[in-house]
C-alpha positions as a printed Julia matrix, in Angstrom:
542×3 Matrix{Float64}:
 152.23  -149.84  130.03
 152.24  -152.97  132.15
 150.18  -155.96  131.07
 148.38  -155.99  134.42
 147.0   -152.54  133.61
 145.12  -153.95  130.63
 143.44  -156.83  132.42
 139.7   -156.74  131.63
 137.14  -156.93  134.4
 135.45  -160.32  134.95
 132.88  -161.04  132.23
 130.38  -162.84  134.48
 129.68  -160.16  137.11
 126.27  -160.68  138.79
 125.4   -156.98  138.32
 125.62  -154.23  135.73
 128.15  -151.41  136.11
 126.4   -148.12  135.31
 129.06  -145.48  135.86
 132.63  -144.56  135.24
 134.88  -144.24  138.3
 133.31  -142.47  141.32
 136.15  -143.21  143.75
 139.64  -144.54  143.4
 142.61  -145.92  145.25
 145.93  -146.82  143.75
 144.93  -150.36  142.77
 141.15  -150.23  143.11
 138.31  -148.26  141.63
 134.75  -147.77  142.85
 131.88  -147.69  140.39
 128.1   -147.66  140.64
 126.16  -150.82  139.77
 122.63  -152.22  139.7
 121.28  -155.8   139.78
 121.13  -157.57  136.38
 117.35  -157.82  136.47
 116.45  -154.44  137.98
 117.19  -150.71  137.83
 117.49  -150.47  141.59
 118.98  -150.33  144.1
 122.09  -148.5   143.0
 125.07  -149.79  144.99
 128.85  -149.29  144.96
 131.33  -151.9   143.76
 134.98  -151.78  144.79
 137.14  -153.49  142.14
 140.54  -154.54  143.49
 143.33  -155.58  141.15
 144.85  -158.3   143.36
 148.2   -158.66  141.61
 148.84  -154.93  141.5
 147.82  -154.51  145.15
 150.22  -157.21  146.33
 153.12  -156.21  144.07
 152.98  -152.43  144.45
 151.0   -151.89  147.63
 151.87  -152.54  151.23
 149.13  -155.13  151.3
 148.91  -158.92  151.12
 146.36  -161.28  149.62
 145.49  -162.24  153.2
 144.79  -158.58  154.03
 142.37  -158.26  151.08
 140.55  -161.41  152.26
 140.53  -160.01  155.82
 138.92  -156.74  154.64
 136.11  -158.71  152.99
 135.62  -161.0   155.98
 135.59  -158.25  158.63
 133.41  -155.86  156.61
 130.79  -158.59  156.15
 130.97  -159.2   159.92
 130.29  -155.58  160.94
 128.4   -154.06  157.98
 124.92  -154.03  159.55
 124.72  -150.68  161.36
 123.17  -147.35  160.25
 126.56  -145.57  160.56
 128.63  -148.21  158.72
 128.67  -148.76  154.95
 126.58  -151.9   154.48
 128.3   -154.94  153.0
 126.35  -156.85  150.32
 128.44  -159.48  148.52
 131.85  -160.37  147.11
 133.42  -162.45  144.36
 136.69  -162.86  142.49
 138.49  -164.33  139.52
 142.25  -164.88  139.14
 142.87  -161.12  138.62
 140.11  -159.14  140.32
 138.32  -159.15  143.65
 135.05  -157.22  143.8
 133.11  -156.08  146.88
 129.51  -154.87  146.52
 128.44  -152.44  149.22
 126.11  -149.57  150.03
 126.59  -146.46  147.89
 127.19  -143.4   150.1
 125.13  -140.91  148.1
 126.17  -137.96  150.26
 129.87  -138.21  149.35
 132.75  -137.28  151.69
 131.7   -135.61  154.95
 134.97  -133.69  155.31
 134.79  -132.36  151.75
 131.9   -130.22  153.06
 133.83  -128.87  156.08
 135.88  -125.69  155.82
 139.6   -126.03  156.49
 140.74  -123.97  159.51
 137.09  -123.25  160.43
 135.31  -126.53  161.16
 131.57  -126.79  161.85
 129.24  -125.49  164.56
 129.18  -127.25  167.93
 125.81  -128.91  167.23
 126.96  -130.31  163.87
 130.23  -131.52  165.41
 128.36  -133.26  168.23
 125.89  -134.89  165.8
 128.64  -136.42  163.65
 130.75  -137.33  166.67
 127.72  -139.14  168.16
 127.26  -141.09  164.92
 130.99  -141.84  164.69
 131.02  -143.27  168.24
 127.86  -145.23  167.44
 129.51  -146.9   164.42
 132.9   -147.54  166.03
 131.44  -148.91  169.28
 129.29  -151.31  167.24
 132.43  -152.56  165.46
 134.14  -153.03  168.82
 131.13  -154.96  170.17
 131.81  -157.43  167.33
 135.49  -157.66  168.34
 136.7   -155.6   165.35
 138.89  -152.45  165.45
 139.12  -150.13  162.42
 142.75  -148.89  162.98
 142.53  -146.32  160.18
 139.94  -143.81  161.38
 140.45  -140.49  159.57
 138.37  -138.07  157.47
 139.15  -139.95  154.22
 137.14  -142.9   155.55
 134.04  -140.98  156.69
 131.23  -140.69  154.15
 127.57  -139.57  154.21
 124.23  -141.03  153.16
 121.91  -139.01  150.91
 120.17  -137.76  154.06
 123.45  -136.56  155.62
 124.03  -139.38  158.13
 127.62  -140.49  158.77
 128.87  -143.74  157.19
 132.16  -145.39  158.17
 134.07  -146.9   155.25
 137.32  -148.67  154.22
 138.13  -151.66  156.4
 141.44  -152.45  154.7
 143.4   -152.06  157.97
 140.72  -153.52  160.3
 141.64  -156.34  162.68
 139.88  -158.77  165.01
 141.06  -157.87  168.52
 138.62  -160.04  170.48
 137.32  -163.53  169.67
 135.48  -165.86  172.02
 136.57  -163.83  175.03
 140.27  -163.83  174.04
 141.9   -160.44  173.38
 144.95  -159.85  171.25
 147.23  -156.89  170.72
 148.69  -155.58  167.45
 152.19  -154.79  166.3
 151.29  -153.51  162.79
 152.02  -149.84  162.33
 149.04  -148.42  160.46
 146.92  -145.3   160.19
 147.62  -141.69  159.24
 150.19  -139.83  161.4
 147.97  -136.85  162.39
 145.2   -139.22  163.56
 147.21  -142.13  164.92
 147.73  -142.81  168.64
 151.29  -142.35  170.02
 151.64  -146.03  171.02
 151.17  -147.12  167.37
 154.26  -145.15  166.34
 156.22  -146.84  169.13
 155.18  -150.4   168.24
 157.35  -153.03  166.59
 160.53  -152.24  168.49
 161.89  -154.45  171.29
 161.24  -153.31  174.86
 164.66  -153.34  176.65
 163.18  -154.26  180.02
 160.91  -157.15  178.97
 162.82  -158.02  175.76
 159.46  -158.34  174.01
 158.14  -156.59  170.89
 156.09  -153.51  171.83
 152.42  -153.94  170.93
 149.24  -151.87  171.3
 145.52  -152.42  171.93
 143.69  -151.72  168.63
 140.41  -150.71  170.31
 142.16  -148.0   172.39
 143.84  -146.68  169.24
 140.39  -146.16  167.68
 139.25  -144.11  170.7
 142.26  -141.78  170.28
 141.54  -141.34  166.55
 137.87  -140.51  167.3
 139.16  -137.78  169.63
 141.35  -136.26  166.9
 138.4   -136.4   164.45
 136.23  -134.51  166.97
 139.0   -131.89  167.3
 139.07  -131.5   163.49
 135.28  -131.16  163.3
 135.42  -128.31  165.81
 138.38  -126.32  164.43
 139.05  -127.55  160.87
 142.62  -128.65  161.57
 144.52  -131.44  163.32
 146.25  -130.71  166.66
 149.69  -131.87  165.34
 151.52  -133.47  162.42
 152.1   -136.65  164.41
 152.22  -137.55  168.13
 156.01  -137.88  168.42
 158.99  -136.01  169.87
 159.36  -134.16  166.55
 156.11  -132.28  167.13
 156.27  -129.21  169.38
 152.43  -129.16  169.64
 152.25  -132.78  170.77
 155.14  -132.44  173.22
 153.45  -129.44  174.85
 150.11  -131.31  175.02
 151.87  -134.21  176.7
 153.84  -132.0   179.11
 150.81  -129.95  180.16
 148.5   -133.0   180.39
 146.21  -131.66  177.68
 146.32  -127.99  178.66
 148.05  -126.78  175.52
 148.67  -123.09  174.85
 148.24  -123.66  171.09
 145.53  -121.22  169.82
 143.68  -124.12  168.16
 142.85  -125.58  171.59
 141.41  -122.24  172.71
 138.7   -122.64  170.08
 137.45  -125.93  171.59
 134.24  -125.4   173.66
 135.08  -125.7   177.36
 132.76  -128.68  177.93
 134.28  -130.63  175.04
 137.84  -130.13  176.34
 137.59  -132.67  179.16
 136.06  -135.2   176.76
 138.96  -134.74  174.33
 141.56  -135.04  177.09
 139.92  -138.28  178.27
 139.85  -139.8   174.79
 143.34  -138.56  173.93
 145.06  -139.68  177.12
 148.69  -140.41  176.26
 148.51  -143.46  178.54
 146.27  -145.97  176.76
 145.04  -147.59  180.0
 143.71  -144.22  181.2
 141.87  -143.51  177.94
 138.08  -143.16  178.09
 135.93  -146.21  177.38
 132.78  -145.89  175.3
 130.76  -146.0   178.54
 132.68  -142.96  179.85
 132.26  -141.13  176.53
 128.49  -141.75  176.58
 128.2   -140.39  180.14
 130.09  -137.2   179.35
 127.97  -133.99  179.57
 129.11  -132.74  176.14
 128.09  -136.04  174.53
 124.64  -136.0   176.2
 123.87  -132.29  175.64
 120.67  -131.41  173.78
 121.13  -131.14  170.01
 118.48  -129.52  167.78
 119.59  -131.6   164.78
 119.48  -135.01  166.44
 116.73  -137.46  167.37
 117.0   -139.74  170.42
 118.33  -142.56  168.19
 121.14  -140.35  166.82
 119.57  -139.85  163.37
 119.12  -136.4   161.82
 115.84  -134.58  162.59
 116.01  -131.59  160.23
 118.23  -132.48  157.24
 117.52  -129.28  155.27
 118.42  -126.97  158.17
 121.56  -129.05  158.85
 122.62  -128.89  155.19
 122.08  -125.12  155.06
 124.12  -124.58  158.25
 126.95  -126.77  156.92
 127.18  -124.78  153.69
 127.29  -121.4   155.47
 130.8   -122.17  156.75
 132.19  -123.07  153.3
 133.6   -119.88  151.84
 136.49  -118.59  149.75
 137.43  -114.97  150.42
 138.67  -113.43  147.16
 139.93  -110.35  148.98
 142.63  -112.54  150.55
 146.11  -112.43  149.07
 147.19  -115.57  147.21
 149.74  -117.62  149.17
 153.41  -116.71  148.67
 155.45  -118.93  146.39
 156.5   -122.03  148.33
 160.05  -123.19  147.87
 160.69  -126.35  149.84
 164.19  -127.64  150.45
 163.04  -131.26  150.27
 162.24  -132.82  146.93
 158.51  -132.34  146.54
 158.29  -135.72  144.85
 159.63  -137.43  147.95
 156.21  -137.22  149.51
 156.51  -139.97  152.04
 159.65  -139.07  153.87
 159.04  -139.25  157.6
 156.93  -141.99  159.13
 156.89  -144.18  156.01
 156.88  -147.33  158.14
 153.16  -146.78  158.66
 151.22  -149.49  156.88
 148.93  -148.14  154.22
 146.44  -149.64  151.82
 147.67  -147.19  149.18
 150.67  -148.06  146.98
 152.68  -145.17  145.63
 152.21  -146.07  141.96
 148.58  -146.08  140.9
 147.34  -147.96  137.86
 146.8   -145.5   135.02
 144.16  -147.06  132.88
 140.86  -146.46  131.11
 139.25  -148.34  133.99
 139.7   -145.14  135.98
 137.87  -142.69  133.72
 135.98  -140.36  136.07
 132.23  -139.97  136.06
 131.22  -136.35  135.62
 128.8   -135.25  138.34
 125.5   -133.76  137.17
 124.87  -130.14  138.04
 122.26  -130.79  140.69
 120.5   -127.45  140.84
 120.0   -126.99  137.12
 116.36  -128.07  137.23
 115.32  -126.07  134.2
 118.19  -127.2   132.0
 119.45  -130.72  131.4
 123.08  -129.71  131.2
 125.63  -132.21  130.02
 128.29  -132.34  127.39
 125.94  -134.1   124.98
 122.63  -132.41  125.84
 123.36  -128.83  126.86
 119.79  -127.54  126.63
 116.63  -129.4   127.64
 113.77  -129.9   125.16
 111.58  -127.66  127.32
 113.93  -124.76  126.64
 114.69  -125.56  123.0
 111.94  -123.2   121.82
 113.46  -120.26  123.7
 115.77  -117.84  121.89
 119.48  -118.69  122.46
 120.04  -115.58  124.62
 117.22  -116.66  126.95
 118.58  -120.2   127.09
 121.98  -118.83  128.0
 120.69  -116.49  130.71
 118.6   -119.36  132.13
 121.76  -121.39  132.3
 123.68  -118.75  134.25
 120.79  -118.12  136.63
 120.56  -121.83  137.31
 124.33  -122.15  137.63
 124.31  -119.44  140.31
 122.07  -121.76  142.35
 124.33  -124.79  141.97
 125.21  -125.52  145.67
 128.99  -125.55  145.15
 128.78  -122.0   143.72
 127.77  -120.58  147.12
 131.39  -120.81  148.34
 132.41  -118.13  145.78
 129.68  -115.62  146.59
 130.48  -112.29  148.36
 128.18  -113.22  151.22
 128.51  -116.79  152.53
 125.33  -118.83  152.59
 122.86  -120.75  150.47
 120.65  -118.91  147.92
 117.13  -118.52  149.33
 115.58  -119.92  146.14
 117.61  -123.12  146.6
 116.55  -123.64  150.23
 112.91  -122.98  149.31
 113.0   -125.56  146.53
 115.09  -128.19  148.34
 113.32  -131.31  149.55
 116.25  -133.44  150.73
 119.66  -132.98  152.34
 121.41  -133.77  149.06
 119.53  -130.98  147.23
 121.62  -128.51  149.28
 124.71  -130.63  150.02
 125.17  -132.84  146.93
 127.42  -135.89  146.75
 129.91  -134.35  144.36
 132.97  -132.62  145.7
 132.96  -128.87  146.37
 136.58  -128.64  145.22
 135.61  -127.37  141.78
 134.9   -124.15  139.91
 133.68  -122.92  136.52
 135.48  -120.58  134.14
 134.79  -118.47  131.03
 138.46  -118.42  130.01
 139.64  -120.02  126.76
 140.99  -123.55  127.47
 144.63  -122.8   126.59
 144.75  -119.75  128.89
 142.99  -121.5   131.78
 145.32  -124.53  131.64
 148.33  -122.19  131.63
 146.9   -120.24  134.6
 146.45  -123.5   136.53
 149.99  -124.63  135.65
 151.38  -121.28  136.86
 149.46  -121.67  140.14
 150.8   -125.21  140.66
 154.33  -124.0   139.89
 153.86  -121.2   142.44
 152.84  -123.83  145.03
 155.9   -125.92  144.17
 153.89  -128.81  142.71
 156.09  -130.64  140.18
 154.86  -130.38  136.57
 155.89  -132.34  133.48
 158.11  -130.31  131.16
 156.09  -131.3   128.08
 153.22  -128.95  127.19
 149.84  -130.24  128.4
 147.49  -132.0   126.0
 144.51  -129.77  125.15
 141.63  -131.86  123.8
 139.08  -130.54  121.32
 136.23  -132.72  122.65
 134.41  -132.58  125.98
 137.54  -133.3   127.99
 140.07  -130.47  127.74
 143.02  -131.55  129.91
 144.18  -133.39  133.05
 146.85  -132.01  135.4
 148.33  -134.5   137.86
 149.07  -133.36  141.42
 151.66  -135.05  143.62
 152.77  -132.99  146.59
 152.8   -132.82  150.38
 150.25  -131.08  152.55
 150.85  -128.73  155.48
 151.13  -131.79  157.73
 153.93  -133.3   155.57
 151.64  -136.08  154.36
 151.21  -137.19  150.76
 148.57  -135.4   148.72
 147.81  -136.89  145.3
 145.1   -136.09  142.82
 144.1   -134.82  139.42
 142.72  -131.53  138.15
 140.22  -132.32  135.38
 139.12  -129.6   132.95
 135.93  -130.35  130.96
 133.7   -128.38  128.57
 130.03  -127.56  128.86
 128.59  -126.49  125.48
 126.26  -123.49  125.55
 124.1   -121.89  122.83
 125.7   -119.72  120.12
 129.01  -121.61  120.23
 129.68  -120.45  123.77
 131.29  -122.79  126.26
 131.95  -122.91  129.97
 134.8   -124.89  131.48
 134.41  -126.95  134.65
 137.57  -127.48  136.72
 137.35  -130.39  139.17
 139.99  -131.22  141.78
 139.75  -134.99  142.33
 141.67  -136.33  145.33
 143.27  -139.77  145.02
 145.18  -139.88  148.28
 145.35  -137.61  151.3
 143.32  -135.75  153.87
 140.11  -134.1   152.48
 140.65  -130.92  154.55
 144.22  -130.61  153.28
 142.94  -131.15  149.72
 140.42  -128.33  150.26
 143.17  -126.1   151.66
 145.22  -126.83  148.5
 142.16  -126.15  146.29
 141.6   -122.76  147.96
 145.23  -121.73  147.35
 144.91  -122.59  143.64
 141.56  -120.75  143.38
 143.06  -117.57  144.89
 145.96  -117.75  142.44
 143.46  -118.22  139.56
 140.74  -115.86  140.84
 140.5   -113.9   137.57
 139.5   -117.12  135.82
 136.83  -118.2   138.33
 133.13  -117.69  137.48
 131.42  -116.1   140.51
 127.63  -116.03  141.07
 127.75  -112.31  141.96
 129.51  -111.32  138.7
């Protein structure tokens, strides 16, 4: 293990860290914190290991400083993660910011399905609101994609991660960029062409960062509506993109047929291949689809009926166990070579993450278990301690059936009526924790083997050594490093933990924690594994 991986956090932090890791990059972790003299508010702290970032990441010390500077400049808008403070020592840089209690927006969106038109318009409206505010301050994001879109506890959209942001306008002077950055499915075509020398002018090809953001917002709207991106990347290698370009946005791809007719002209305007013809924010705001009435949205763009919105969102999340598991995937390319292709794209994610105790994951609480305080150390609440063990156990399973993430495994999609009746806030129905998880009754050894078999079937490389099976609360960790259906890197961990029940019974929780990659692709991967392991998945209807 490298020395840098053992560097302790600064001892004189002006706040108290109160959680294990809640989010993670390859050289940074995000934890929850509170002020030294108070229990509130809870905020998020991003801890960046500067040496590791510079040595192993495609990032410079200047870029880290730029992220801090630009975030502080634009972090005062209801749809942007608020910036609070920063500090550093010789090893670490920390950034204190608003904690997005609602978690990842796109974790709650079904792959290949998307959301209803009203929900798509609501989040698109809030996205445009946040991005146009950034632009009014002269700052472009340059890395707009689902990974960087979070939610507040009331379900409102929050833009995050300004590691690739740039100042494109200052005191009336505009500048273009030549840095290739972003994610290929979401990036504008001119970004992939930048950096080379134009033969006619003999100058390096550059792009306008603000126009690149407009294109990415268009792709995000497309994904909201259909649950998939229109292409792998906007280059000559993509048949879908070439047809879109040739037909001037009138693609015959079935995905485009699912776009509502009124939204099509908005998408074509935002995703004009010629940057100068791309819609401005003024044109977007005048578009009939943007201005249409929305039952979920107030005049200021905030959510009117959070509980109804949360219920509608969850209805689309569903895993159909009658589907056949995916066929075994045998790729000709080395599955470990996950960044072949457009690897020139600048990323804030190095390939080699720090593996360290600093990145122990916080276990989410089971939000709907009101009657039972379920955790590894306190499985049964005092209120239930007087009940016979069988009653405690049945209470547990009844409550577990109402855990929001369980609804995706039920025969009939939707939220249990008892949960909607009891819910008071958006997060009671759509909690912050990821929905890429399931519970299992299987013995640990068998479940871990079933998961390994599923990963092998999906051509995910596995270590040859047998997995470690712990006897304590944490059973095992399986590392995932593969490519998604868009040929982009998909990295994460599958964490298996125990919940202790009465009479020596136990239930295993299997969480799929994404480290790098598109949230919809991670959900698609999760669903494939679940179908391959369906006999080991606890279902509320069982």
